GUVO-93446 format. One record per residue (C-alpha): x, y, z. Coordinates in nm, 3 decimals. Each point is the difference from the previous one (the first is absolute). Layout:
REM residues N
<x:X, y:Y, z:Z>;
...
***
This chain:
REM residues 210
<x:8.488, y:10.361, z:8.036>;
<x:-0.255, y:-0.129, z:-0.257>;
<x:-0.051, y:0.336, z:-0.170>;
<x:0.374, y:0.074, z:-0.001>;
<x:0.090, y:-0.332, z:-0.161>;
<x:-0.268, y:0.038, z:-0.267>;
<x:0.139, y:0.340, z:-0.092>;
<x:0.365, y:-0.111, z:0.013>;
<x:-0.064, y:-0.308, z:-0.214>;
<x:-0.203, y:0.195, z:-0.257>;
<x:0.288, y:0.243, z:-0.040>;
<x:0.252, y:-0.284, z:-0.025>;
<x:-0.198, y:-0.133, z:-0.296>;
<x:-0.028, y:0.350, z:-0.152>;
<x:-0.377, y:-0.050, z:0.006>;
<x:-0.235, y:0.299, z:0.005>;
<x:-0.294, y:0.028, z:0.235>;
<x:-0.231, y:-0.027, z:-0.302>;
<x:0.160, y:-0.332, z:-0.101>;
<x:-0.027, y:-0.138, z:0.351>;
<x:-0.363, y:0.109, z:0.018>;
<x:-0.080, y:-0.193, z:-0.319>;
<x:0.182, y:-0.312, z:0.121>;
<x:-0.183, y:-0.001, z:0.334>;
<x:-0.348, y:0.092, z:-0.119>;
<x:-0.017, y:0.362, z:0.111>;
<x:-0.146, y:0.263, z:-0.230>;
<x:0.231, y:0.292, z:0.077>;
<x:0.352, y:0.071, z:0.120>;
<x:-0.153, y:0.196, z:0.289>;
<x:-0.093, y:-0.326, z:0.173>;
<x:0.361, y:-0.120, z:-0.030>;
<x:0.124, y:0.333, z:0.135>;
<x:-0.222, y:-0.034, z:0.309>;
<x:0.115, y:-0.359, z:0.055>;
<x:0.367, y:0.103, z:-0.024>;
<x:-0.064, y:0.275, z:0.256>;
<x:-0.158, y:-0.250, z:0.241>;
<x:-0.339, y:0.167, z:-0.028>;
<x:-0.186, y:-0.306, z:-0.130>;
<x:-0.027, y:-0.349, z:0.150>;
<x:0.048, y:-0.317, z:-0.204>;
<x:-0.166, y:-0.339, z:0.043>;
<x:0.191, y:-0.329, z:-0.027>;
<x:-0.113, y:-0.047, z:-0.361>;
<x:0.106, y:0.353, z:-0.092>;
<x:0.344, y:-0.054, z:0.154>;
<x:0.033, y:-0.315, z:-0.212>;
<x:-0.096, y:0.199, z:-0.310>;
<x:0.267, y:0.261, z:0.071>;
<x:0.258, y:-0.272, z:0.064>;
<x:-0.078, y:-0.160, z:-0.337>;
<x:0.013, y:0.335, z:-0.184>;
<x:0.332, y:0.090, z:0.163>;
<x:0.149, y:-0.350, z:-0.037>;
<x:0.062, y:-0.050, z:0.372>;
<x:-0.149, y:-0.214, z:0.273>;
<x:-0.283, y:0.126, z:0.226>;
<x:0.230, y:-0.073, z:0.296>;
<x:0.256, y:0.243, z:-0.138>;
<x:-0.255, y:0.279, z:-0.037>;
<x:-0.120, y:-0.057, z:0.357>;
<x:0.353, y:0.019, z:0.136>;
<x:0.009, y:-0.363, z:0.114>;
<x:0.274, y:-0.087, z:-0.246>;
<x:0.302, y:0.199, z:-0.120>;
<x:0.029, y:-0.187, z:-0.330>;
<x:-0.243, y:0.115, z:-0.273>;
<x:-0.014, y:-0.343, z:-0.163>;
<x:-0.007, y:-0.242, z:0.296>;
<x:-0.347, y:-0.050, z:0.141>;
<x:-0.086, y:-0.144, z:0.339>;
<x:-0.315, y:-0.176, z:0.113>;
<x:-0.122, y:0.239, z:0.269>;
<x:-0.275, y:-0.241, z:0.106>;
<x:0.264, y:-0.248, z:0.122>;
<x:0.169, y:0.247, z:0.234>;
<x:-0.127, y:-0.055, z:0.358>;
<x:-0.214, y:0.285, z:0.130>;
<x:-0.033, y:0.178, z:-0.336>;
<x:-0.342, y:0.037, z:-0.159>;
<x:-0.038, y:0.055, z:-0.374>;
<x:-0.114, y:0.358, z:-0.057>;
<x:-0.347, y:0.056, z:-0.136>;
<x:-0.037, y:0.370, z:0.068>;
<x:0.268, y:0.246, z:0.102>;
<x:-0.027, y:0.308, z:0.217>;
<x:0.232, y:0.297, z:0.039>;
<x:0.173, y:0.032, z:0.337>;
<x:0.157, y:0.342, z:0.061>;
<x:0.370, y:0.007, z:0.088>;
<x:0.037, y:0.252, z:0.280>;
<x:0.315, y:0.212, z:-0.005>;
<x:0.128, y:0.278, z:0.226>;
<x:-0.291, y:0.169, z:0.173>;
<x:-0.034, y:0.368, z:-0.085>;
<x:-0.042, y:0.226, z:0.303>;
<x:-0.355, y:0.122, z:0.038>;
<x:-0.143, y:-0.252, z:-0.246>;
<x:-0.230, y:-0.284, z:0.105>;
<x:0.207, y:-0.319, z:0.018>;
<x:-0.185, y:-0.172, z:-0.281>;
<x:-0.026, y:0.305, z:-0.225>;
<x:0.084, y:-0.080, z:-0.361>;
<x:0.285, y:0.250, z:0.019>;
<x:0.182, y:-0.248, z:0.224>;
<x:-0.022, y:-0.290, z:-0.248>;
<x:0.314, y:-0.107, z:-0.187>;
<x:-0.200, y:-0.221, z:-0.233>;
<x:-0.219, y:-0.310, z:0.000>;
<x:0.046, y:-0.377, z:0.017>;
<x:-0.242, y:-0.235, z:-0.175>;
<x:-0.116, y:-0.262, z:0.251>;
<x:-0.232, y:-0.298, z:-0.036>;
<x:-0.328, y:0.075, z:0.179>;
<x:-0.006, y:-0.358, z:0.135>;
<x:0.320, y:0.052, z:0.199>;
<x:-0.006, y:0.130, z:0.362>;
<x:-0.179, y:0.332, z:0.022>;
<x:0.241, y:0.294, z:-0.022>;
<x:-0.078, y:0.370, z:-0.017>;
<x:0.349, y:0.135, z:-0.070>;
<x:0.362, y:-0.103, z:-0.021>;
<x:0.342, y:0.138, z:0.089>;
<x:0.348, y:-0.055, z:-0.138>;
<x:0.223, y:-0.154, z:0.265>;
<x:0.306, y:0.208, z:0.087>;
<x:0.309, y:-0.151, z:0.160>;
<x:0.032, y:-0.347, z:0.151>;
<x:-0.166, y:0.045, z:0.340>;
<x:-0.267, y:-0.265, z:-0.085>;
<x:0.227, y:-0.245, z:-0.180>;
<x:-0.059, y:-0.283, z:0.250>;
<x:-0.360, y:-0.006, z:-0.128>;
<x:0.128, y:-0.035, z:-0.355>;
<x:-0.070, y:0.364, z:-0.087>;
<x:0.287, y:0.159, z:-0.191>;
<x:0.069, y:0.356, z:-0.108>;
<x:-0.212, y:0.091, z:-0.299>;
<x:-0.266, y:-0.264, z:0.068>;
<x:-0.364, y:0.110, z:-0.001>;
<x:-0.187, y:-0.059, z:0.325>;
<x:-0.379, y:-0.011, z:-0.010>;
<x:-0.208, y:0.138, z:0.284>;
<x:-0.364, y:0.015, z:0.106>;
<x:-0.084, y:0.350, z:0.119>;
<x:-0.096, y:-0.003, z:0.368>;
<x:0.072, y:0.226, z:0.300>;
<x:0.112, y:-0.276, z:0.240>;
<x:0.173, y:-0.339, z:0.002>;
<x:0.038, y:-0.275, z:0.259>;
<x:0.321, y:-0.017, z:0.205>;
<x:0.272, y:-0.175, z:-0.198>;
<x:-0.163, y:0.049, z:-0.338>;
<x:0.192, y:0.167, z:-0.282>;
<x:-0.132, y:0.331, z:-0.119>;
<x:0.091, y:0.331, z:-0.158>;
<x:0.026, y:0.309, z:0.216>;
<x:0.052, y:0.362, z:-0.088>;
<x:0.286, y:0.184, z:0.172>;
<x:0.098, y:0.354, z:-0.106>;
<x:-0.184, y:-0.039, z:-0.332>;
<x:0.190, y:-0.323, z:-0.080>;
<x:-0.160, y:-0.343, z:-0.002>;
<x:0.186, y:-0.292, z:0.156>;
<x:-0.079, y:-0.370, z:0.037>;
<x:0.060, y:-0.168, z:0.337>;
<x:-0.142, y:-0.243, z:0.253>;
<x:-0.216, y:0.209, z:0.231>;
<x:-0.031, y:-0.036, z:0.378>;
<x:-0.236, y:0.243, z:0.176>;
<x:0.034, y:0.087, z:0.368>;
<x:-0.194, y:0.252, z:0.205>;
<x:0.222, y:0.301, z:-0.076>;
<x:0.232, y:-0.116, z:-0.275>;
<x:0.023, y:-0.206, z:-0.316>;
<x:0.294, y:-0.228, z:-0.077>;
<x:0.088, y:-0.045, z:-0.367>;
<x:0.200, y:-0.321, z:-0.031>;
<x:0.208, y:-0.064, z:-0.315>;
<x:0.032, y:-0.358, z:-0.128>;
<x:0.378, y:0.023, z:-0.014>;
<x:0.214, y:-0.059, z:0.310>;
<x:0.242, y:0.269, z:-0.118>;
<x:-0.259, y:0.272, z:0.060>;
<x:-0.121, y:0.113, z:0.344>;
<x:-0.370, y:0.054, z:0.072>;
<x:-0.141, y:0.350, z:-0.038>;
<x:-0.196, y:0.131, z:0.299>;
<x:-0.240, y:0.290, z:-0.056>;
<x:-0.279, y:0.167, z:0.190>;
<x:-0.350, y:-0.106, z:-0.092>;
<x:-0.093, y:0.338, z:-0.146>;
<x:0.315, y:0.035, z:-0.212>;
<x:-0.093, y:-0.255, z:-0.268>;
<x:-0.300, y:-0.105, z:-0.204>;
<x:-0.073, y:-0.362, z:-0.085>;
<x:-0.085, y:-0.021, z:-0.368>;
<x:-0.081, y:-0.366, z:-0.052>;
<x:0.076, y:-0.368, z:0.052>;
<x:0.231, y:-0.207, z:-0.221>;
<x:-0.193, y:-0.253, z:-0.211>;
<x:0.270, y:-0.106, z:-0.247>;
<x:0.307, y:0.102, z:-0.195>;
<x:0.142, y:-0.030, z:-0.350>;
<x:0.368, y:-0.072, z:-0.059>;
<x:0.096, y:0.253, z:-0.265>;
<x:0.255, y:-0.155, z:-0.236>;
<x:0.018, y:0.323, z:-0.204>;
<x:0.116, y:0.231, z:0.280>;
***
C-alpha cells in the first residue's frame, strides 16, 4: 500500500525518481526505486517527508485515508499506535504444489505494518464473505501469527488442497470442523490429516482500495 501510493502519486505529479530523491533527502534514484518496490522500510519521519514532497497527507500514503489532502490524527483512533518503525509482512497467495508454504514464490507482495502492532508473520487476502460476521470482507487483509496449532474456537488459517482459508477451528479426535462466521455457509468437516494449520488470526485490515 505505502510503496504503491508513493509511486502512483509521484507519477501523478510527473515527478522523476531523481526529483523525489532530492526532495526527501536521498542521494540516488535507486533508493526511491527500492522504496517503490516495497524493498525498503520507512520510519514515521521518512513517511512524513514523502508526504510533504508529494503534497499529500501521511495518512493517505499509509492507506488510512482515501483523500490525498485530508489528514487524520491517527493517535486519536482507539487501538491504533503511531508507527515508529515499519516491517514488511508477506502476503501469501495460492500455494504452489511442491513448494514450502512460506516460500517466496508463494508471495503476492508485501504489506507495511507497524512493528508495535500485534505480532504477525504473514497475511492473506480474504476471499468471499464466509467471515463477514466478524467484520472481515472480501479483499480485506487478515494478519496471522505462524503456528501449527490453535485452541478450539479460535480463528486461524488452514491449508486445504494448496488453498488457504480462514475459519473458526474446532479440533476433535479424528476430525476438524472449520466453522464460517456467516450463517449462510455450513461448516466444513475434514479428517485431521487432510489439512495443515498455518497460523492464528491476530488482526485484519479493511482494504478500501480492493
